[in-house]
N, C-alpha and C positions, 0 to 999 in steps of 0.2 A: 545506599544511604547518602544523605546530603553532606556536603562539605561543611565543616564547622557547624554553625547553627543554620544559617540560610544565606550562604554566600551569593552575592549578586555579581553577575558577569560585568567586568569593567567597561565593556563597550555596548551594553544592552540598550542604553538610551539612544545611541547612534544607529545601531544595527537594526533594531526593530523586529528581528526574527523571533524573539521570545518575549511575548507581551506580558507574561506572568513572572518575570524575573523579580526576585526579592520577596515573593509571596510564598509562605510555607505550603508544602505540597498538599497537606490535608485541606487547607483553605482553598487551594486551586480546585480540588475535586468538589468541594462544597459549592463553589461558585458555578462550576460547570453543571452540577446536578440541578441547581436552582434555575440556571438558564434553560436547560432541557425541559424541566418541568413547566416553566412559564411558556415555552414555545409549543410543546407537544402534549402537555398534561390534559388538554381538553379532549384528546382522542382516547386516552387510556392512562392508567397509573404508570408512572415511569419507575422502572427498577433502579436500585442503587448503582451508580456508575462503577464500572470495573477499573480500578486504578492499577498503576504499575508498581511492581515490587521494587524496582529501581528506576526512578524517573530521570536519571542522568546518563549521558553517553549512550543513548539508545539508537541513534540514527545509523542505519547500515548503508545509507547512501548520502554522501555529502559532496557538495561542489563549491569551489571557491573561484573568485575572479581576481584579476590583476590590474594594477594601475601603476604608472611610473610618473613621479612628479618632475618638475623642471630641473631639480638638483640631482636626479638620478635615483632617488629613493624608491624602492619597490614596496607597494602595499598589496597584501594578499588577504582576502576575506570575503565578506558579504557586501552587497550593495546597501547603502543608506536607503531606507524605504522610499519608494517612488522616484529614485534617481539611479544613475549609473556611477555614482561616487563610491569608491571602495573603502570600507572600514577595515583597518588592519586587525586581524584576529589571530592570536597566538594559540589559544586553547579554548575551543568551543565546548561549552558544558553539555550540549546535547549530542554532539558528534561522537562517533566511536573513538576511543582513545587511540586505536591503531591509525585511524584516518588523521587525527591531529598530529601524530608523530611524523607520518609520511609527508604531510603538507609542509611541515617545518623544514624537513630535509630538502624537499623540492625547491623551496624558497632559497635555501642556501646554495643549491646547485645552479639555480638561475643566475645568481650573482657570480658564482665561481666560473661558470662557463660562458658568461655574458650572453645569455639567451635573451633575444629581443622580445619585449612585451608588445602585444598588439594594441594599436591605437584605434579606438572605435570611431573617433571623429574623422581621422585621415583615412581609415580603412586600410591600414598597412601595418606590417609587423608579423610576429610569429605566434607566441603563446597567448591564448585568450582566456581559457578556463582549465581547471583540473577537476575531474570527477573521480571519486573513490567509492567503491562498493565493497562491503565486507559481508561475510556469512558466518552462521553458527558453526559451519564446518571449518572455519578459519582459512577460507580462501579469500584472496584480496585482488580486486581489479583496479588498476589505475588507468584512467583515460585522460590523455593530454589533448585538449582541443586547440587546434592551431589554425591560423589564417591561411597558411600555405603548406604544401607537402614537404618542401625542402627543410630538413631538420639539421641545423648546424650543430656540430659536436654531438650527434646522436649516440654514437658508439660509446664515447666517454661518459656522457650523461647517464645513459641506461646502465652501464656497467657499475657505476658508483651507486646509483639508486638501488640496484638489486643487491649489491654487496652490503649496503647499510640496512636493507630491509628484505632479508631472505623470505619473509612471510608473503611477499607479493607473488601471486601465481600467474598473473597475466598483465601485460601493458599494451594499450591500444592507442594509436594516434588517430584522432578523429579530425577530419578536415572540414572547417566551417568558414568559408570566405564571404558569406552573405551578410548583408546589412540587416540583422534580425535580432530579436530578443530571445530566440530559441538558442539553447546552449549547444546542442549537437547538430552537426551536419550529416549528410547522407553517406559520405565515404569514410571507410575505416581501413587502417593499416595495422595489422597485428605485429607489434614489435617484439613481443616476448610471450610465450605460453600459448594456450589454445584459443584465446580470444573470447572466452566466456568463463563464468564461475558456476559452482553448483552449491545449492543450499538444501538443508533438510527442514521441512515444515510439516508438523502434524504427522510425522512418520513417513512422509513422501519426499522424494528428491526432485528438485527443480533446477533446470538449467536457465541461467540468467545472462542475457547479453547487455551491452551498454545501453541499448535503447529500450529494454524491457521495463514495463511497469511492474514493480514489486513493492509490497508494503514495507515501510522503512523501520518499523518497530517489531522485531521478530517475536518477542514474548507476548506483546499485546495482540499481534495478528493471530496467534494461536487461540487466544481467548475469543477474539472476534469471530473466527471461522468456526470454532466449536459452538458458539452461540447460534450462528446461522444454521449449522447442521442440526442442532437441537430443535430450533424453530421449524425446520423443514419436516421433522417428524417422519422420516422415511422408514418404510417397512421392507424394502427390497422389491416392491411391485410397481413403483412409480416411474413415470417418464418425467425427467426434470430438464428445464431450460436454464442455463447459466448465461444470462445476458451481460454484455460488457465483460467478457470472461478473461481478457488479458492473456497471460501465458498459461491459463488453465488451472490455476491453483485451487480455487473453490470446487470446480467441477470434478477435478481429479480426486481431491480429498473425499468428497461425498460419493464418488462413483461406486464404492463397495456397498453402499446402503441403498442404491437405486437400481432399477432394472435397466434404465437407459438414460444417458445424459447428452444433451446437445449444448454446445458452446458457440456463442457468436461474438465476434469482435471485428472492428473496422480496421485495426492496425495489422497490416500483413506480416510484419516482423514478429509481432506478438503471437499471431496464429502459427507461424512456423515454429516458434519456441513451444507453443502449446502442444503441437503434434509430436515434437521431439520429447516433451515431458511425459506425454501419455505412453509413448514407446518405452521411455526410460523406466517408468513404473509398471510396465506391462499391463496397462489399463486398456481393455478392449471394448468396453461398452460406452465409450464416449466418442462423439463426432464433433469436429470443429468446422465452422463456416466463417470465411472472411467476408463480412458484409456489414453495412450500417444496421444497427440493432432495430431501429424503427422500420426500415424497409423489410428486414427479415420478419419482424412481427406481423406486418401487414400481409406479407405473403402467406405466413402460417395461418393467419386468421381467415384468409380467402380459401385456403386448403382445408380449413376446419381441423387442423392438427390438434390433438388432445394432449395437453400437458397437465400433469397432476400438481406439480410445484414449479414455480418460476422464481429464480433468484436473480435479483438485479443489484448491480454495484456500479451505478453510473458516475460520470464525472461531476464536478461541482455544480454545474448548471442543471442537474437532475434529469428527469425523464421528459422526452419530447411528447407533445400532445398526440401525434400519430401512434407512438408506442403505447400510451395509456389507452387510447381508443381500441387498439388491436388487442391489448391485454384483457380489456373488459369483454370483448367479443369471444376470446378464447376461454375465459372463465376458469382458470386453474383453481383448484380447491384452496391452495395456499400460495401466498406471495411473501417472500423474505426480501425485504428492502434494506440493503446496506448503503449508508450514505456518509459522505465526508462533508456534507453541508446540510445540517438539519433545517435550514431556512427553506431551501428548495424542496427538501423532503416533505415539509409541512404542506407546501403548495400542492405537491403530488398526492399526498394522503387525502387532501380535501377533494381533489379531482376523482379519486378512486372510491369515495365513500358511498356512492350510489349503489355499487355492487359489492364492496368489501367493508369489513369492519376491522379495526385495529384490535389485536388481542394480546400484544406484548410489545414493550418498548425497552430496549437495553442500550444505554450509552456506554461507550468504551473510550477510555483516555489513551488514545494512540499517540498523542503528541504532548507529553508533559511540558510545562513551562510556556506553552503557546495557548492561544485562545481557541484552537481547533478541536472539534469533537467528532468522533466517528459514532454512528448510531445505527442500531439494527432494530427493525420493526417487523413484526409478524402480522400479516393480514389474512383473514380467512373469508372465503366466499359466504355471503349472507345466507342464513338458513342451513348451513352445514352443521353436522353433529359435532359437539365440542366436549372436551374434557379439560380440566384445569388442575394443575398441581404446582408445587414449588420444587425447583431443583437448584443445585449450587455448582458453581465453578470456583474452586479454591474456597475463599471465605465469603464470596459475594453471592447473595441470594437473588434469584431471578424467577419470574413466573413463566411457565411453559403452558401452552394451550394446545388443543386438538388431541394430543396424546398425553399419557401420564409418563413421568420420568422419575427414575431413582438414580442418584449418582453417588459415587465414592470420591476418591482423590482425582484431582485434575491431571490429565495425561493424555495418552492416546485413546481414541474412542473405539469401543466395540459395541455391537448391538446384538440383543437376543430378541427374536420375533415372537410375539404372542398372537392373540386373535387380531382380526383385520383392523379394528378401530382402537387398538391399544398396543403400544410398544414400550418396552422397558429398556432404558439405556443404562449401561454401566460404564463409568469413566474410570479407567484403571491405569496405573503406571506400568 
C-alpha cells in the first residue's frame, strides 16, 4: 500500500532514480501500458500490464555512494543524474526496508569509527560504496566496496554492525582501486559468513554472489518467468536454449518441462553460479556454456543444431545482428524474448519479422515509480500450426498462443501433458 495518499520522496527531484514519484500507481501503469502499445502495438495486441501488489520497498539489491564535504559532513545515497554528486538519502521508498535500516547504521558507524571516505578526484581513501542484497529467505549480504584492502577498525566496525543487525548473514569487502564507473572490483575478502546468499524463486533455490545478475523485484520476477514459461508452451519433448542465461534462473525453472536445456552466458562468475544452482536443485538435463551468445549461436547454426524453443533475455542494447542471423538459420518453432528495453526489442522484432510473427506481448512492471518496463514477447515461426486462448496470472489476463492454457491460482507451475500440439497448464498453490 502507498503511504498516506501518494507521498513523494523528498529528494526525488535531485536523485532522478524514480521518474514517476508523486504519480498514483494506477496512473503509472496506465502510462506504461500506453507507451508499450504505442511502441509495439503495430506487431500485435498488447496485453494489460502486470502490476505489482506492493509497489514500494521492492528492490532486493541496493547500492549507495559516499561523499564528504569540506566541513566533514558525510553524504550517503544516490548520484545526482549524470553526475557523481551524492544526494543524501535517509529512506529510499523503493529499497527494501531492511537495506534502509542497515545503510543508516553503516553511516553512523563510519562517523563513530572515523572511517575514511574515498575521494574519486584524488583517487585515495577507503570506503567507496556499500551494496546490500536481501532475499525472500531473509538472508542479507552486505558488500563494502573499498579503495584499499587495509580496513582500519575492521574488528570493531564489524562487531557492532552484526550486533545491531543480526539478520545479516554475510559481509564481503570488495576491493576496487580503479578509476572507473563500475561499482565492484575483482577481488573479494569474506569478512563474515559464507560469502553468498540463497533465495527461493518459483520453487527453486538460487545461490547469489555479489557479482551475480539477479532480478531486483522478487514478486514481479515470478510473474515474468511464469509468463515466459507459458509462452514457451513446453510438453517435455523440447530442446530449449536459454541465451544470456546469467546464473541459470529461467533455464533451471523450466527444465522440468523440457527434454533438454542449454544455457549460454559470457560472464564466467555467473556460469559458475549457474552450475552450482543446477546441482543445488538436482537438475540434470541442463548444460551451461561460458561464451558470447552471438558466437555460440553462429557455431550452433553452422552445426545445424535443432532447438525447438529459444528464450532470450539480453542486456539493454538488445540482440546483436549475428545473433539474429544465426537464430533465423536455426529456425526454432518459438522464440520467447524477454526485454528490459522495449525500444531495442522493437528494433529486433522488426529484424525477425521475415521469419517470425509476434503472437503475444506482455508488459510487466518490474520497476514501479521508474520509467522502466520489462516486456515479454512470443514469436512463432511463420506457417507453424497455432492455437490461441486466454489465460490468467492472478487478476491479469493474457493471451497465450501455439498451445491452449487453463489456469487457476497463481503459484508454482505444474504441467499435465495431452496430445502433441496441445498442452494444458494448471497453476496451483
